[in-house]
RODO-2510 file (C-alpha; in nm, 4 decimals, decimal comma):
residues 301
     n   res          X          Y          Z
     1     m     0,7777     2,8396     9,4616
     2     k     0,8479     2,5070     9,6163
     3     d     1,1258     2,2894     9,4854
     4     v     0,9997     1,9950     9,2831
     5     p     1,1424     1,6640     9,4064
     6     a     1,3728     1,5012     9,1565
     7     e     1,1498     1,1917     9,1512
     8     a     0,8442     1,3970     9,0545
     9     a     1,0312     1,5692     8,7735
    10     v     1,0699     1,2391     8,5921
    11     v     0,7615     1,1820     8,3799
    12     p     0,7380     0,8200     8,2641
    13     l     0,7166     0,7907     7,8893
    14     p     0,4231     0,6100     7,7294
    15     a     0,4924     0,2458     7,6549
    16     s     0,4845     0,3158     7,2824
    17     s     0,7561     0,5814     7,3206
    18     r     0,9808     0,3420     7,5088
    19     g     0,9456     0,0738     7,2430
    20     t     1,2573     0,0365     7,0308
    21     l     1,2927    -0,0869     6,6765
    22     a     1,4081    -0,4182     6,8218
    23     d     1,0828    -0,4445     7,0201
    24     f     0,8728    -0,4029     6,7071
    25     v     1,0892    -0,6478     6,5148
    26     s     1,0502    -0,9024     6,7956
    27     l     0,6718    -0,8779     6,7593
    28     t     0,7026    -1,0297     6,4100
    29     k     0,8654    -1,3450     6,5566
    30     p     1,1602    -1,3273     6,3138
    31     r     1,2885    -1,6798     6,3835
    32     l     0,9488    -1,8302     6,3070
    33     n     0,9112    -1,6014     6,0072
    34     l     1,2392    -1,7332     5,8717
    35     l     1,0634    -2,0687     5,8313
    36     v     0,7812    -1,8926     5,6438
    37     v     1,0333    -1,7300     5,4094
    38     a     1,2113    -2,0600     5,3477
    39     t     0,8990    -2,2699     5,2855
    40     s     0,7252    -2,0106     5,0697
    41     a     1,0427    -1,9646     4,8636
    42     a     1,0751    -2,3413     4,8259
    43     g     0,7094    -2,3665     4,7265
    44     y     0,7538    -2,0927     4,4651
    45     y     1,0639    -2,2574     4,3213
    46     l     0,9098    -2,6035     4,3096
    47     g     0,5864    -2,4745     4,1584
    48     a     0,7488    -2,2788     3,8780
    49     p     0,7219    -2,4507     3,5352
    50     g     1,0787    -2,3439     3,4558
    51     a     1,3470    -2,1320     3,6189
    52     p     1,1625    -1,8790     3,8386
    53     e     1,2081    -1,5083     3,7718
    54     p     1,3810    -1,3423     4,0708
    55     g     1,1564    -1,0327     4,0833
    56     p     0,8167    -1,2045     4,1074
    57     m     0,9630    -1,4661     4,3431
    58     v     1,0938    -1,2022     4,5848
    59     q     0,7594    -1,0237     4,5670
    60     a     0,5633    -1,3397     4,6495
    61     v     0,7936    -1,4444     4,9323
    62     a     0,8006    -1,0930     5,0788
    63     g     0,4216    -1,0719     5,0637
    64     t     0,3849    -1,4072     5,2397
    65     a     0,6397    -1,3082     5,5047
    66     l     0,4645    -0,9757     5,5722
    67     v     0,1267    -1,1467     5,6163
    68     a     0,2817    -1,4013     5,8534
    69     a     0,4568    -1,1246     6,0460
    70     g     0,1345    -0,9246     6,0695
    71     a    -0,0543    -1,2289     6,1938
    72     a     0,2121    -1,2883     6,4610
    73     v     0,1877    -0,9280     6,5826
    74     l    -0,1939    -0,9268     6,5931
    75     n    -0,1943    -1,2626     6,7706
    76     q     0,0240    -1,1181     7,0453
    77     v    -0,2166    -0,8277     7,0850
    78     l    -0,5068    -1,0697     7,1275
    79     e    -0,3144    -1,2943     7,3669
    80     r    -0,1349    -1,0251     7,5682
    81     k    -0,3152    -1,1149     7,8928
    82     t    -0,2378    -1,4867     7,8742
    83     d     0,1167    -1,4133     7,7527
    84     a     0,1684    -1,2152     8,0726
    85     l     0,0882    -1,5273     8,2756
    86     m     0,3497    -1,7511     8,1131
    87     r     0,7178    -1,7456     8,1974
    88     r     0,8084    -1,8167     7,8344
    89     t     0,6107    -1,5218     7,6945
    90     r     0,5758    -1,2624     7,9701
    91     g     0,8866    -1,0810     7,8433
    92     r     0,7312    -1,0106     7,5035
    93     a     0,7021    -0,6437     7,4130
    94     v     0,3236    -0,6074     7,4548
    95     p     0,2621    -0,7900     7,7872
    96     d     0,5817    -0,6350     7,9244
    97     g     0,4463    -0,2872     7,8438
    98     r     0,7260    -0,1815     7,6089
    99     v     0,4786    -0,1456     7,3202
   100     l     0,1175    -0,0327     7,3542
   101     p    -0,1472    -0,2764     7,2234
   102     s    -0,2842     0,0000     6,9985
   103     d     0,0591     0,0558     6,8419
   104     a     0,1124    -0,3161     6,7958
   105     r    -0,2349    -0,3510     6,6437
   106     l    -0,1616    -0,0750     6,3917
   107     f     0,1790    -0,2254     6,3132
   108     g     0,0336    -0,5723     6,2548
   109     t    -0,2482    -0,4365     6,0396
   110     v    -0,0079    -0,2407     5,8182
   111     l     0,2150    -0,5453     5,7741
   112     s    -0,0807    -0,7681     5,6857
   113     i    -0,2306    -0,5254     5,4361
   114     g     0,1091    -0,4639     5,2784
   115     g     0,1672    -0,8374     5,2359
   116     l    -0,1771    -0,8950     5,0860
   117     a    -0,1206    -0,6048     4,8446
   118     l     0,2087    -0,7531     4,7246
   119     l     0,0459    -1,0908     4,6639
   120     a    -0,2631    -0,9375     4,4983
   121     a    -0,0337    -0,7595     4,2526
   122     q     0,0695    -1,0999     4,1151
   123     p    -0,0976    -1,2146     3,7895
   124     h    -0,3014    -1,4704     3,9832
   125     l    -0,5060    -1,3923     4,2948
   126     t    -0,4908    -1,7454     4,4366
   127     a    -0,1861    -1,6679     4,6511
   128     a    -0,3481    -1,3556     4,7968
   129     s    -0,6669    -1,5504     4,8727
   130     l    -0,4687    -1,8186     5,0563
   131     a    -0,2809    -1,5529     5,2525
   132     l    -0,6095    -1,3905     5,3534
   133     a    -0,7341    -1,7332     5,4631
   134     t    -0,4184    -1,7662     5,6735
   135     l    -0,5008    -1,4441     5,8582
   136     i    -0,8647    -1,5347     5,9147
   137     i    -0,8010    -1,8908     6,0360
   138     y    -0,5103    -1,7903     6,2592
   139     l    -0,6662    -1,4857     6,4231
   140     a    -1,0418    -1,5435     6,4129
   141     i    -1,0563    -1,9217     6,4626
   142     y    -0,7337    -2,0658     6,6043
   143     t    -0,6534    -1,7924     6,8583
   144     p    -0,9900    -1,7985     7,0414
   145     l    -1,0061    -2,1803     7,0190
   146     k    -0,6786    -2,2133     7,2106
   147     r    -0,8602    -2,1225     7,5315
   148     r    -1,1365    -2,3784     7,4711
   149     t    -1,0053    -2,7030     7,3258
   150     s    -0,6883    -2,8992     7,2637
   151     s    -0,8109    -2,9525     6,9068
   152     a    -0,7049    -2,5955     6,8355
   153     t    -0,3593    -2,7362     6,7600
   154     l    -0,4948    -2,9027     6,4457
   155     v    -0,6693    -2,5832     6,3389
   156     g    -0,3502    -2,3823     6,3948
   157     a    -0,1559    -2,6264     6,1789
   158     i    -0,3598    -2,5157     5,8753
   159     p    -0,2302    -2,1566     5,8518
   160     g     0,1108    -2,2865     5,9568
   161     a     0,1182    -2,5131     5,6510
   162     l    -0,0129    -2,2607     5,3980
   163     p     0,3122    -2,0655     5,3183
   164     p     0,4550    -2,3313     5,0814
   165     l     0,1164    -2,3568     4,9096
   166     i     0,1023    -1,9769     4,8783
   167     g     0,4456    -1,9810     4,7164
   168     w     0,3440    -2,2690     4,4908
   169     s     0,0246    -2,1005     4,3736
   170     a     0,2066    -1,7705     4,3147
   171     s     0,4398    -1,9350     4,0616
   172     h     0,2166    -2,2144     3,9336
   173     g    -0,0973    -2,0037     3,9069
   174     s    -0,3263    -2,2478     4,0867
   175     v    -0,3526    -2,5092     4,3599
   176     t    -0,2496    -2,8478     4,2180
   177     p    -0,1580    -3,1870     4,3709
   178     g     0,2096    -3,0902     4,3936
   179     g     0,1282    -2,7871     4,6057
   180     v    -0,1140    -2,9862     4,8196
   181     a     0,1665    -3,2385     4,8842
   182     l     0,3858    -2,9599     5,0239
   183     f     0,0971    -2,8393     5,2406
   184     a     0,0344    -3,1919     5,3728
   185     i     0,3977    -3,2403     5,4742
   186     v     0,4162    -2,9186     5,6769
   187     f     0,0707    -2,9768     5,8285
   188     l     0,1586    -3,3235     5,9569
   189     w     0,5078    -3,2179     6,0678
   190     q     0,3706    -2,9496     6,2989
   191     i     0,1870    -3,1924     6,5297
   192     p     0,4840    -3,3904     6,6703
   193     h     0,6826    -3,0669     6,6731
   194     f     0,4207    -2,8910     6,8821
   195     m     0,3498    -3,1914     7,1073
   196     a     0,7146    -3,1735     7,2125
   197     i     0,6844    -2,8003     7,2841
   198     a     0,3531    -2,8423     7,4668
   199     w     0,5057    -3,1094     7,6921
   200     m     0,8154    -2,9068     7,7763
   201     y     0,6080    -2,5966     7,8606
   202     r     0,3044    -2,7734     8,0062
   203     d     0,3269    -2,5843     8,3354
   204     d     0,3252    -2,2515     8,1510
   205     y     0,0213    -2,3505     7,9456
   206     a    -0,1592    -2,4674     8,2581
   207     q    -0,0831    -2,1385     8,4324
   208     a    -0,2348    -1,9460     8,1394
   209     g    -0,5408    -2,1720     8,1179
   210     f    -0,4652    -2,3260     7,7780
   211     p    -0,6137    -2,6795     7,7590
   212     m    -0,3237    -2,8339     7,5688
   213     l    -0,3053    -3,2127     7,5681
   214     p    -0,0252    -3,2300     7,8293
   215     v    -0,2394    -3,0048     8,0519
   216     i    -0,5665    -3,1986     8,0334
   217     d    -0,3780    -3,5308     8,0322
   218     p    -0,0783    -3,4761     8,2649
   219     a     0,0412    -3,8335     8,2112
   220     g     0,1176    -3,7374     7,8508
   221     r    -0,0316    -4,0471     7,6888
   222     r    -0,2542    -3,8520     7,4486
   223     a     0,0264    -3,6163     7,3495
   224     g     0,2505    -3,9166     7,2880
   225     r    -0,0122    -4,0888     7,0718
   226     q    -0,0631    -3,7725     6,8680
   227     a     0,3102    -3,7380     6,8102
   228     v     0,3376    -4,0998     6,6916
   229     l     0,0220    -4,0900     6,4780
   230     y     0,1184    -3,7790     6,2829
   231     s     0,4840    -3,8778     6,2536
   232     a     0,3729    -4,2106     6,1065
   233     a     0,1420    -4,0335     5,8611
   234     l     0,4288    -3,8077     5,7619
   235     v     0,6303    -4,0995     5,6201
   236     p     0,3926    -4,1786     5,3286
   237     a     0,3000    -3,8093     5,2911
   238     s     0,6643    -3,7230     5,2325
   239     a     0,6574    -3,9538     4,9292
   240     l     0,3923    -3,7393     4,7591
   241     p     0,6406    -3,4948     4,5990
   242     t     0,7949    -3,7883     4,4108
   243     l     0,4561    -3,9321     4,3159
   244     t     0,3342    -3,5937     4,1876
   245     g     0,6537    -3,5212     3,9936
   246     v     0,7727    -3,2390     4,2184
   247     s     1,0982    -3,4159     4,3042
   248     g     1,2824    -3,7384     4,2232
   249     i     1,3762    -4,0802     4,3542
   250     a     1,6860    -3,9642     4,5436
   251     y     1,4684    -3,7294     4,7449
   252     l     1,2297    -4,0158     4,8224
   253     g     1,5066    -4,2228     4,9777
   254     i     1,6168    -3,9345     5,1991
   255     a     1,2546    -3,8584     5,2930
   256     v     1,1947    -4,2147     5,4093
   257     i     1,5099    -4,2146     5,6228
   258     l     1,4172    -3,8800     5,7782
   259     g     1,0569    -3,9859     5,8356
   260     v     1,1466    -4,3142     6,0037
   261     s     1,4014    -4,1319     6,2231
   262     l     1,1429    -3,8756     6,3340
   263     l     0,8926    -4,1532     6,3989
   264     g     1,1488    -4,3265     6,6205
   265     l     1,1897    -4,0088     6,8256
   266     a     0,8108    -3,9767     6,8564
   267     i     0,7819    -4,3389     6,9745
   268     s     1,0551    -4,2760     7,2319
   269     f     0,8689    -3,9690     7,3579
   270     a     0,5392    -4,1584     7,3757
   271     a     0,7022    -4,4411     7,5692
   272     t     0,8969    -4,2348     7,8233
   273     r     0,7211    -3,8931     7,8283
   274     t     1,0211    -3,7150     7,9768
   275     d     1,1540    -3,3662     7,9109
   276     r     1,4638    -3,5237     7,7600
   277     s     1,2694    -3,7309     7,5067
   278     a     1,0500    -3,4286     7,4275
   279     w     1,3593    -3,2179     7,3644
   280     r     1,5016    -3,4852     7,1352
   281     l     1,1748    -3,4936     6,9409
   282     f     1,1734    -3,1140     6,9189
   283     f     1,5328    -3,1022     6,7973
   284     g     1,4669    -3,3848     6,5522
   285     s     1,1653    -3,1999     6,4110
   286     i     1,3524    -2,8742     6,3529
   287     t     1,6252    -3,0744     6,1788
   288     y     1,3829    -3,2813     5,9721
   289     l     1,2083    -3,0037     5,7803
   290     p     1,5029    -2,8036     5,6396
   291     v     1,6879    -3,1216     5,5398
   292     l     1,3744    -3,2481     5,3650
   293     w     1,3317    -2,9218     5,1718
   294     i     1,6984    -2,9169     5,0715
   295     a     1,6728    -3,2738     4,9435
   296     m     1,3522    -3,1946     4,7543
   297     i     1,5003    -2,8897     4,5836
   298     a     1,8382    -3,0521     4,5157
   299     n     1,6706    -3,3470     4,3431
   300     r     1,4786    -3,0979     4,1271
   301     l     1,7901    -2,9135     4,0038
***
């Protein structure tokens, strides 16, 4: 019997076997999901007629987070080939081969179904219906549109803005103007936030064939205009929680200051269209939203 070379004795494990718990957790995009948890929890609290009960609130927030996590996993399965082309995403678990697409697909499906089940167990089915709409819009409409048109960004902002409305409807029982105001704020906020990201990673998006605005308009004028337009619209939209009775006058003052500051950063980006101004807009946007939510909730206490 011939000796078997040491190299041949090593049988490579399937990608799914090599995947660690950390790999599967990374598929859920935990940092992004933290925003989902925060906004859905804020929506639930603000939508509750009185002091919210901890049990139902945790259930609603957990259900929303699971649906968002499942959508993130399934999106990465669908986009694994383009993710492999981009420097920013090629190290993700699926394109890198650490997790098989079939395993990721099963994982994302289980998460999504589990989240929908938690929300459907609430007294009102509105939250579960909105969560299902999030999955459908994100996976069946937004994801394929990304390869075809820059307008996909606006479509993707819809599921991105639904978590606070899901939380609101779970506690309030229905979609009302107060919940719509929360949805409008997050929807408008996403555009300048993403224009900054799209500009900073424009080469990556071009490499993957995504027709983002900074790709089809390398000068960046259209991306700059979009950032300014939606930042400007965000200023009056941020007043809606006061007008609908969700929060008070103190919040309104803070919201105006934050909105004008973000608009200034967007104008600077539109005027200069540099990586530095894009980074400042990005940083300003990730500062804007949590401070706004804190002010809104604090003025409600």
